[in-house]
Backbone as XML, in Angstrom:
<?xml version="1.0"?>
<chain id="A" units="angstrom">
  <residue number="1" name="MET">
    <atom name="N" x="0.841" y="-1.180" z="0.000"/>
    <atom name="CA" x="0.000" y="0.000" z="0.000"/>
    <atom name="C" x="0.885" y="1.240" z="0.000"/>
  </residue>
  <residue number="2" name="GLN">
    <atom name="N" x="0.604" y="2.118" z="-0.900"/>
    <atom name="CA" x="1.349" y="3.366" z="-0.993"/>
    <atom name="C" x="0.531" y="4.468" z="-0.345"/>
  </residue>
  <residue number="3" name="TYR">
    <atom name="N" x="1.212" y="5.262" z="0.494"/>
    <atom name="CA" x="0.506" y="6.404" z="1.061"/>
    <atom name="C" x="1.462" y="7.490" z="1.523"/>
  </residue>
  <residue number="4" name="HIS">
    <atom name="N" x="0.912" y="8.679" z="1.658"/>
    <atom name="CA" x="1.569" y="9.837" z="2.254"/>
    <atom name="C" x="0.570" y="10.375" z="3.267"/>
  </residue>
  <residue number="5" name="SER">
    <atom name="N" x="0.958" y="10.393" z="4.525"/>
    <atom name="CA" x="0.044" y="10.866" z="5.570"/>
    <atom name="C" x="0.723" y="11.930" z="6.415"/>
  </residue>
  <residue number="6" name="GLU">
    <atom name="N" x="-0.116" y="12.696" z="7.119"/>
    <atom name="CA" x="0.394" y="13.754" z="7.991"/>
    <atom name="C" x="-0.369" y="13.732" z="9.308"/>
  </residue>
  <residue number="7" name="HIS">
    <atom name="N" x="0.389" y="13.680" z="10.389"/>
    <atom name="CA" x="-0.168" y="13.687" z="11.737"/>
    <atom name="C" x="-0.498" y="15.126" z="12.142"/>
  </residue>
  <residue number="8" name="LEU">
    <atom name="N" x="-1.285" y="15.299" z="13.174"/>
    <atom name="CA" x="-1.637" y="16.637" z="13.684"/>
    <atom name="C" x="-0.403" y="17.459" z="14.059"/>
  </residue>
  <residue number="9" name="THR">
    <atom name="N" x="0.683" y="16.785" z="14.402"/>
    <atom name="CA" x="1.932" y="17.465" z="14.775"/>
    <atom name="C" x="2.737" y="17.890" z="13.550"/>
  </residue>
  <residue number="10" name="HIS">
    <atom name="N" x="2.206" y="17.616" z="12.353"/>
    <atom name="CA" x="2.818" y="17.940" z="11.060"/>
    <atom name="C" x="3.982" y="17.024" z="10.692"/>
  </residue>
  <residue number="11" name="ILE">
    <atom name="N" x="4.132" y="15.926" z="11.413"/>
    <atom name="CA" x="5.100" y="14.910" z="11.018"/>
    <atom name="C" x="4.475" y="14.124" z="9.869"/>
  </residue>
  <residue number="12" name="GLU">
    <atom name="N" x="5.250" y="13.946" z="8.808"/>
    <atom name="CA" x="4.735" y="13.270" z="7.622"/>
    <atom name="C" x="5.356" y="11.882" z="7.489"/>
  </residue>
  <residue number="13" name="GLU">
    <atom name="N" x="4.580" y="10.964" z="6.918"/>
    <atom name="CA" x="5.021" y="9.592" z="6.710"/>
    <atom name="C" x="4.765" y="9.209" z="5.260"/>
  </residue>
  <residue number="14" name="PHE">
    <atom name="N" x="5.763" y="8.567" z="4.661"/>
    <atom name="CA" x="5.657" y="8.056" z="3.296"/>
    <atom name="C" x="5.863" y="6.553" z="3.366"/>
  </residue>
  <residue number="15" name="SER">
    <atom name="N" x="4.959" y="5.792" z="2.774"/>
    <atom name="CA" x="5.077" y="4.338" z="2.779"/>
    <atom name="C" x="4.845" y="3.817" z="1.376"/>
  </residue>
  <residue number="16" name="VAL">
    <atom name="N" x="5.662" y="2.842" z="0.980"/>
    <atom name="CA" x="5.560" y="2.342" z="-0.389"/>
    <atom name="C" x="5.071" y="0.905" z="-0.440"/>
  </residue>
  <residue number="17" name="GLY">
    <atom name="N" x="5.262" y="0.115" z="0.591"/>
    <atom name="CA" x="4.781" y="-1.261" z="0.578"/>
    <atom name="C" x="5.572" y="-2.152" z="-0.357"/>
  </residue>
  <residue number="18" name="THR">
    <atom name="N" x="4.888" y="-3.072" z="-1.010"/>
    <atom name="CA" x="5.519" y="-4.072" z="-1.856"/>
    <atom name="C" x="5.847" y="-3.532" z="-3.251"/>
  </residue>
  <residue number="19" name="VAL">
    <atom name="N" x="6.768" y="-4.179" z="-3.931"/>
    <atom name="CA" x="7.165" y="-3.764" z="-5.277"/>
    <atom name="C" x="6.224" y="-4.333" z="-6.341"/>
  </residue>
  <residue number="20" name="ILE">
    <atom name="N" x="5.614" y="-5.482" z="-6.067"/>
    <atom name="CA" x="4.834" y="-6.212" z="-7.071"/>
    <atom name="C" x="3.337" y="-6.088" z="-6.790"/>
  </residue>
  <residue number="21" name="ASP">
    <atom name="N" x="2.544" y="-5.794" z="-7.829"/>
    <atom name="CA" x="1.091" y="-5.649" z="-7.697"/>
    <atom name="C" x="0.436" y="-6.852" z="-7.019"/>
  </residue>
  <residue number="22" name="ALA">
    <atom name="N" x="0.894" y="-8.060" z="-7.336"/>
    <atom name="CA" x="0.259" y="-9.283" z="-6.835"/>
    <atom name="C" x="0.244" y="-9.354" z="-5.307"/>
  </residue>
  <residue number="23" name="TYR">
    <atom name="N" x="1.174" y="-8.681" z="-4.643"/>
    <atom name="CA" x="1.253" y="-8.730" z="-3.184"/>
    <atom name="C" x="0.723" y="-7.462" z="-2.509"/>
  </residue>
  <residue number="24" name="ALA">
    <atom name="N" x="0.259" y="-6.522" z="-3.291"/>
    <atom name="CA" x="-0.196" y="-5.239" z="-2.753"/>
    <atom name="C" x="-1.548" y="-5.380" z="-2.051"/>
  </residue>
  <residue number="25" name="LYS">
    <atom name="N" x="-1.732" y="-4.566" z="-1.029"/>
    <atom name="CA" x="-2.993" y="-4.530" z="-0.285"/>
    <atom name="C" x="-3.555" y="-3.116" z="-0.337"/>
  </residue>
  <residue number="26" name="PRO">
    <atom name="N" x="-4.876" y="-2.982" z="-0.253"/>
    <atom name="CA" x="-5.461" y="-1.639" z="-0.266"/>
    <atom name="C" x="-5.165" y="-0.895" z="1.034"/>
  </residue>
  <residue number="27" name="ALA">
    <atom name="N" x="-5.068" y="0.411" z="0.918"/>
    <atom name="CA" x="-4.865" y="1.245" z="2.105"/>
    <atom name="C" x="-6.153" y="1.287" z="2.922"/>
  </residue>
  <residue number="28" name="ILE">
    <atom name="N" x="-6.013" y="1.331" z="4.223"/>
    <atom name="CA" x="-7.166" y="1.480" z="5.122"/>
    <atom name="C" x="-7.257" y="2.952" z="5.492"/>
  </residue>
  <residue number="29" name="LYS">
    <atom name="N" x="-8.362" y="3.563" z="5.181"/>
    <atom name="CA" x="-8.545" y="4.998" z="5.418"/>
    <atom name="C" x="-8.660" y="5.300" z="6.914"/>
  </residue>
  <residue number="30" name="PRO">
    <atom name="N" x="-8.140" y="6.451" z="7.356"/>
    <atom name="CA" x="-8.329" y="6.863" z="8.747"/>
    <atom name="C" x="-9.818" y="6.921" z="9.083"/>
  </residue>
  <residue number="31" name="GLY">
    <atom name="N" x="-10.162" y="6.454" z="10.260"/>
    <atom name="CA" x="-11.549" y="6.444" z="10.701"/>
    <atom name="C" x="-12.302" y="5.191" z="10.294"/>
  </residue>
  <residue number="32" name="GLY">
    <atom name="N" x="-11.685" y="4.354" z="9.482"/>
    <atom name="CA" x="-12.317" y="3.112" z="9.038"/>
    <atom name="C" x="-12.363" y="2.086" z="10.151"/>
  </residue>
  <residue number="33" name="GLY">
    <atom name="N" x="-13.193" y="1.058" z="9.975"/>
    <atom name="CA" x="-13.384" y="0.037" z="11.000"/>
    <atom name="C" x="-12.131" y="-0.696" z="11.412"/>
  </residue>
  <residue number="34" name="ASN">
    <atom name="N" x="-11.234" y="-0.993" z="10.481"/>
    <atom name="CA" x="-9.998" y="-1.704" z="10.792"/>
    <atom name="C" x="-8.798" y="-0.775" z="10.890"/>
  </residue>
  <residue number="35" name="SER">
    <atom name="N" x="-9.035" y="0.510" z="10.946"/>
    <atom name="CA" x="-7.954" y="1.493" z="10.953"/>
    <atom name="C" x="-7.233" y="1.534" z="12.290"/>
  </residue>
  <residue number="36" name="THR">
    <atom name="N" x="-5.933" y="1.816" z="12.244"/>
    <atom name="CA" x="-5.174" y="2.068" z="13.478"/>
    <atom name="C" x="-5.367" y="3.512" z="13.926"/>
  </residue>
  <residue number="37" name="ASP">
    <atom name="N" x="-6.155" y="4.269" z="13.178"/>
    <atom name="CA" x="-6.498" y="5.660" z="13.489"/>
    <atom name="C" x="-8.026" y="5.799" z="13.494"/>
  </residue>
  <residue number="38" name="PRO">
    <atom name="N" x="-8.701" y="5.197" z="14.494"/>
    <atom name="CA" x="-10.167" y="5.158" z="14.478"/>
    <atom name="C" x="-10.833" y="6.526" z="14.550"/>
  </residue>
  <residue number="39" name="TYR">
    <atom name="N" x="-10.119" y="7.551" z="15.038"/>
    <atom name="CA" x="-10.709" y="8.889" z="15.157"/>
    <atom name="C" x="-10.310" y="9.805" z="13.995"/>
  </residue>
  <residue number="40" name="ALA">
    <atom name="N" x="-9.638" y="9.251" z="13.008"/>
    <atom name="CA" x="-9.224" y="9.996" z="11.806"/>
    <atom name="C" x="-8.438" y="11.263" z="12.149"/>
  </residue>
  <residue number="41" name="LEU">
    <atom name="N" x="-7.450" y="11.101" z="13.016"/>
    <atom name="CA" x="-6.597" y="12.221" z="13.399"/>
    <atom name="C" x="-5.477" y="12.460" z="12.393"/>
  </residue>
  <residue number="42" name="ILE">
    <atom name="N" x="-5.212" y="11.472" z="11.561"/>
    <atom name="CA" x="-4.164" y="11.575" z="10.559"/>
    <atom name="C" x="-4.793" y="11.946" z="9.217"/>
  </residue>
  <residue number="43" name="THR">
    <atom name="N" x="-4.183" y="12.885" z="8.528"/>
    <atom name="CA" x="-4.648" y="13.286" z="7.206"/>
    <atom name="C" x="-3.927" y="12.452" z="6.157"/>
  </residue>
  <residue number="44" name="GLN">
    <atom name="N" x="-4.682" y="11.809" z="5.298"/>
    <atom name="CA" x="-4.085" y="11.065" z="4.189"/>
    <atom name="C" x="-3.916" y="12.033" z="3.027"/>
  </residue>
  <residue number="45" name="ARG">
    <atom name="N" x="-2.695" y="12.396" z="2.725"/>
    <atom name="CA" x="-2.401" y="13.283" z="1.596"/>
    <atom name="C" x="-2.493" y="12.527" z="0.272"/>
  </residue>
  <residue number="46" name="TYR">
    <atom name="N" x="-2.162" y="11.227" z="0.320"/>
    <atom name="CA" x="-2.212" y="10.409" z="-0.893"/>
    <atom name="C" x="-2.380" y="8.947" z="-0.530"/>
  </residue>
  <residue number="47" name="THR">
    <atom name="N" x="-3.280" y="8.291" z="-1.215"/>
    <atom name="CA" x="-3.344" y="6.827" z="-1.266"/>
    <atom name="C" x="-3.775" y="6.493" z="-2.686"/>
  </residue>
  <residue number="48" name="TYR">
    <atom name="N" x="-3.272" y="5.405" z="-3.206"/>
    <atom name="CA" x="-3.654" y="4.996" z="-4.546"/>
    <atom name="C" x="-4.969" y="4.244" z="-4.452"/>
  </residue>
  <residue number="49" name="ASP">
    <atom name="N" x="-5.893" y="4.488" z="-5.376"/>
    <atom name="CA" x="-7.237" y="3.907" z="-5.312"/>
    <atom name="C" x="-7.231" y="2.385" z="-5.346"/>
  </residue>
  <residue number="50" name="GLU">
    <atom name="N" x="-6.385" y="1.796" z="-6.172"/>
    <atom name="CA" x="-6.301" y="0.338" z="-6.288"/>
    <atom name="C" x="-5.011" y="-0.134" z="-5.615"/>
  </residue>
  <residue number="51" name="PRO">
    <atom name="N" x="-5.027" y="-1.340" z="-5.050"/>
    <atom name="CA" x="-3.769" y="-1.859" z="-4.503"/>
    <atom name="C" x="-2.728" y="-1.944" z="-5.622"/>
  </residue>
  <residue number="52" name="THR">
    <atom name="N" x="-1.566" y="-1.381" z="-5.377"/>
    <atom name="CA" x="-0.525" y="-1.390" z="-6.396"/>
    <atom name="C" x="0.838" y="-1.562" z="-5.765"/>
  </residue>
  <residue number="53" name="GLY">
    <atom name="N" x="1.681" y="-2.317" z="-6.433"/>
    <atom name="CA" x="3.082" y="-2.395" z="-6.050"/>
    <atom name="C" x="3.802" y="-1.206" z="-6.641"/>
  </residue>
  <residue number="54" name="GLY">
    <atom name="N" x="5.027" y="-1.029" z="-6.232"/>
    <atom name="CA" x="5.788" y="0.068" z="-6.799"/>
    <atom name="C" x="6.950" y="0.464" z="-5.920"/>
  </residue>
  <residue number="55" name="PHE">
    <atom name="N" x="7.426" y="1.656" z="-6.156"/>
    <atom name="CA" x="8.585" y="2.128" z="-5.414"/>
    <atom name="C" x="8.510" y="3.643" z="-5.235"/>
  </residue>
  <residue number="56" name="LEU">
    <atom name="N" x="9.338" y="4.134" z="-4.342"/>
    <atom name="CA" x="9.394" y="5.557" z="-4.004"/>
    <atom name="C" x="10.797" y="6.065" z="-4.300"/>
  </residue>
  <residue number="57" name="ILE">
    <atom name="N" x="10.891" y="7.159" z="-5.034"/>
    <atom name="CA" x="12.167" y="7.833" z="-5.258"/>
    <atom name="C" x="12.142" y="9.125" z="-4.456"/>
  </residue>
  <residue number="58" name="VAL">
    <atom name="N" x="13.225" y="9.392" z="-3.750"/>
    <atom name="CA" x="13.382" y="10.666" z="-3.049"/>
    <atom name="C" x="14.519" y="11.397" z="-3.754"/>
  </residue>
  <residue number="59" name="ASP">
    <atom name="N" x="14.186" y="12.505" z="-4.393"/>
    <atom name="CA" x="15.143" y="13.278" z="-5.185"/>
    <atom name="C" x="15.485" y="14.556" z="-4.422"/>
  </residue>
  <residue number="60" name="ILE">
    <atom name="N" x="16.728" y="14.648" z="-3.970"/>
    <atom name="CA" x="17.188" y="15.802" z="-3.189"/>
    <atom name="C" x="17.933" y="16.769" z="-4.104"/>
  </residue>
  <residue number="61" name="THR">
    <atom name="N" x="17.543" y="18.029" z="-4.051"/>
    <atom name="CA" x="18.244" y="19.077" z="-4.782"/>
    <atom name="C" x="18.849" y="20.033" z="-3.764"/>
  </residue>
  <residue number="62" name="PRO">
    <atom name="N" x="20.189" y="20.154" z="-3.754"/>
    <atom name="CA" x="20.817" y="21.061" z="-2.796"/>
    <atom name="C" x="20.386" y="22.506" z="-3.016"/>
  </residue>
  <residue number="63" name="GLY">
    <atom name="N" x="20.379" y="23.259" z="-1.951"/>
    <atom name="CA" x="20.033" y="24.670" z="-2.058"/>
    <atom name="C" x="21.207" y="25.510" z="-2.541"/>
  </residue>
  <residue number="64" name="THR">
    <atom name="N" x="20.890" y="26.710" z="-2.935"/>
    <atom name="CA" x="21.893" y="27.700" z="-3.319"/>
    <atom name="C" x="21.633" y="28.954" z="-2.495"/>
  </residue>
  <residue number="65" name="GLU">
    <atom name="N" x="22.401" y="29.986" z="-2.761"/>
    <atom name="CA" x="22.151" y="31.241" z="-2.047"/>
    <atom name="C" x="20.774" y="31.810" z="-2.384"/>
  </residue>
  <residue number="66" name="ASP">
    <atom name="N" x="20.301" y="31.525" z="-3.616"/>
    <atom name="CA" x="19.026" y="32.079" z="-4.079"/>
    <atom name="C" x="17.838" y="31.139" z="-3.920"/>
  </residue>
  <residue number="67" name="GLN">
    <atom name="N" x="18.097" y="29.834" z="-3.864"/>
    <atom name="CA" x="17.023" y="28.844" z="-3.846"/>
    <atom name="C" x="17.183" y="27.893" z="-2.659"/>
  </residue>
  <residue number="68" name="PRO">
    <atom name="N" x="16.078" y="27.553" z="-1.986"/>
    <atom name="CA" x="16.169" y="26.590" z="-0.889"/>
    <atom name="C" x="16.392" y="25.167" z="-1.417"/>
  </residue>
  <residue number="69" name="ALA">
    <atom name="N" x="16.948" y="24.317" z="-0.593"/>
    <atom name="CA" x="17.055" y="22.898" z="-0.941"/>
    <atom name="C" x="15.655" y="22.313" z="-1.020"/>
  </residue>
  <residue number="70" name="THR">
    <atom name="N" x="15.475" y="21.284" z="-1.867"/>
    <atom name="CA" x="14.172" y="20.629" z="-1.982"/>
    <atom name="C" x="14.340" y="19.115" z="-1.913"/>
  </residue>
  <residue number="71" name="ALA">
    <atom name="N" x="13.297" y="18.480" z="-1.474"/>
    <atom name="CA" x="13.210" y="17.018" z="-1.492"/>
    <atom name="C" x="11.895" y="16.674" z="-2.181"/>
  </residue>
  <residue number="72" name="ALA">
    <atom name="N" x="11.990" y="15.948" z="-3.294"/>
    <atom name="CA" x="10.791" y="15.503" z="-4.011"/>
    <atom name="C" x="10.569" y="14.030" z="-3.686"/>
  </residue>
  <residue number="73" name="PHE">
    <atom name="N" x="9.376" y="13.690" z="-3.240"/>
    <atom name="CA" x="8.979" y="12.317" z="-2.941"/>
    <atom name="C" x="8.080" y="11.870" z="-4.090"/>
  </residue>
  <residue number="74" name="ILE">
    <atom name="N" x="8.517" y="10.839" z="-4.836"/>
    <atom name="CA" x="7.839" y="10.459" z="-6.074"/>
    <atom name="C" x="7.468" y="8.977" z="-6.023"/>
  </residue>
  <residue number="75" name="PHE">
    <atom name="N" x="6.172" y="8.700" z="-5.969"/>
    <atom name="CA" x="5.678" y="7.321" z="-5.976"/>
    <atom name="C" x="5.514" y="6.845" z="-7.417"/>
  </residue>
  <residue number="76" name="HIS">
    <atom name="N" x="5.905" y="5.594" z="-7.673"/>
    <atom name="CA" x="5.764" y="4.965" z="-8.989"/>
    <atom name="C" x="5.059" y="3.624" z="-8.830"/>
  </residue>
  <residue number="77" name="ASP">
    <atom name="N" x="4.373" y="3.180" z="-9.890"/>
    <atom name="CA" x="3.831" y="1.823" z="-9.871"/>
    <atom name="C" x="4.939" y="0.840" z="-10.260"/>
  </residue>
  <residue number="78" name="GLU">
    <atom name="N" x="4.610" y="-0.447" z="-10.308"/>
    <atom name="CA" x="5.650" y="-1.452" z="-10.557"/>
    <atom name="C" x="6.276" y="-1.349" z="-11.948"/>
  </residue>
  <residue number="79" name="LYS">
    <atom name="N" x="5.608" y="-0.654" z="-12.865"/>
    <atom name="CA" x="6.152" y="-0.482" z="-14.215"/>
    <atom name="C" x="6.929" y="0.822" z="-14.361"/>
  </residue>
  <residue number="80" name="GLY">
    <atom name="N" x="6.969" y="1.615" z="-13.311"/>
    <atom name="CA" x="7.731" y="2.862" z="-13.339"/>
    <atom name="C" x="6.929" y="4.105" z="-13.642"/>
  </residue>
  <residue number="81" name="THR">
    <atom name="N" x="5.619" y="3.970" z="-13.817"/>
    <atom name="CA" x="4.774" y="5.137" z="-14.083"/>
    <atom name="C" x="4.637" y="5.976" z="-12.820"/>
  </residue>
  <residue number="82" name="GLU">
    <atom name="N" x="4.851" y="7.276" z="-12.956"/>
    <atom name="CA" x="4.714" y="8.165" z="-11.802"/>
    <atom name="C" x="3.238" y="8.275" z="-11.415"/>
  </residue>
  <residue number="83" name="LEU">
    <atom name="N" x="2.957" y="8.078" z="-10.110"/>
    <atom name="CA" x="1.587" y="8.136" z="-9.604"/>
    <atom name="C" x="1.316" y="9.369" z="-8.754"/>
  </residue>
  <residue number="84" name="TYR">
    <atom name="N" x="2.334" y="9.838" z="-8.045"/>
    <atom name="CA" x="2.144" y="10.956" z="-7.105"/>
    <atom name="C" x="3.503" y="11.576" z="-6.835"/>
  </residue>
  <residue number="85" name="ARG">
    <atom name="N" x="3.493" y="12.894" z="-6.668"/>
    <atom name="CA" x="4.734" y="13.614" z="-6.362"/>
    <atom name="C" x="4.400" y="14.765" z="-5.416"/>
  </residue>
  <residue number="86" name="VAL">
    <atom name="N" x="5.255" y="14.958" z="-4.444"/>
    <atom name="CA" x="5.143" y="16.120" z="-3.583"/>
    <atom name="C" x="6.557" y="16.623" z="-3.297"/>
  </residue>
  <residue number="87" name="GLU">
    <atom name="N" x="6.724" y="17.944" z="-3.291"/>
    <atom name="CA" x="8.031" y="18.531" z="-3.007"/>
    <atom name="C" x="7.981" y="19.281" z="-1.689"/>
  </residue>
  <residue number="88" name="LYS">
    <atom name="N" x="9.044" y="19.137" z="-0.932"/>
    <atom name="CA" x="9.205" y="19.842" z="0.331"/>
    <atom name="C" x="10.408" y="20.760" z="0.199"/>
  </residue>
  <residue number="89" name="LYS">
    <atom name="N" x="10.244" y="22.015" z="0.606"/>
    <atom name="CA" x="11.334" y="22.984" z="0.527"/>
    <atom name="C" x="11.933" y="23.225" z="1.905"/>
  </residue>
  <residue number="90" name="GLU">
    <atom name="N" x="13.226" y="23.443" z="1.885"/>
    <atom name="CA" x="13.953" y="23.777" z="3.105"/>
    <atom name="C" x="13.392" y="25.078" z="3.669"/>
  </residue>
  <residue number="91" name="THR">
    <atom name="N" x="13.237" y="25.113" z="4.966"/>
    <atom name="CA" x="12.820" y="26.346" z="5.629"/>
    <atom name="C" x="13.987" y="26.827" z="6.482"/>
  </residue>
  <residue number="92" name="LYS">
    <atom name="N" x="14.254" y="28.077" z="6.392"/>
    <atom name="CA" x="15.354" y="28.666" z="7.170"/>
    <atom name="C" x="14.827" y="29.099" z="8.529"/>
  </residue>
  <residue number="93" name="SER">
    <atom name="N" x="15.485" y="28.650" z="9.571"/>
    <atom name="CA" x="15.092" y="29.105" z="10.908"/>
    <atom name="C" x="15.925" y="30.329" z="11.270"/>
  </residue>
  <residue number="94" name="LYS">
    <atom name="N" x="15.353" y="31.188" z="12.077"/>
    <atom name="CA" x="16.051" y="32.396" z="12.488"/>
    <atom name="C" x="17.165" y="32.046" z="13.470"/>
  </residue>
  <residue number="95" name="LYS">
    <atom name="N" x="18.321" y="32.658" z="13.295"/>
    <atom name="CA" x="19.429" y="32.432" z="14.230"/>
    <atom name="C" x="19.130" y="33.156" z="15.522"/>
  </residue>
  <residue number="96" name="GLN">
    <atom name="N" x="19.478" y="32.485" z="16.611"/>
    <atom name="CA" x="19.203" y="33.114" z="17.919"/>
    <atom name="C" x="20.470" y="33.585" z="18.565"/>
  </residue>
</chain>
């Protein structure tokens, strides 16, 4: 099961599951009867509608003086077709 979820604390989780479709299982939605999140406190940013095998690529681009560093999380099916992509940008914290 492939998914991208976010907890109330803004911690994000990416899961890819199995590589082969034959062994893939459907994602259980938050708040569902068999869910480990019965109160739907976790936001599902992405789940694939059908059980699918595949893989996750994390593409890191270093930052420059003008551009922040980025991390792209890219889900693919077992044949390599891109299914979902999300990019996260570096945030600069203030020096204390």
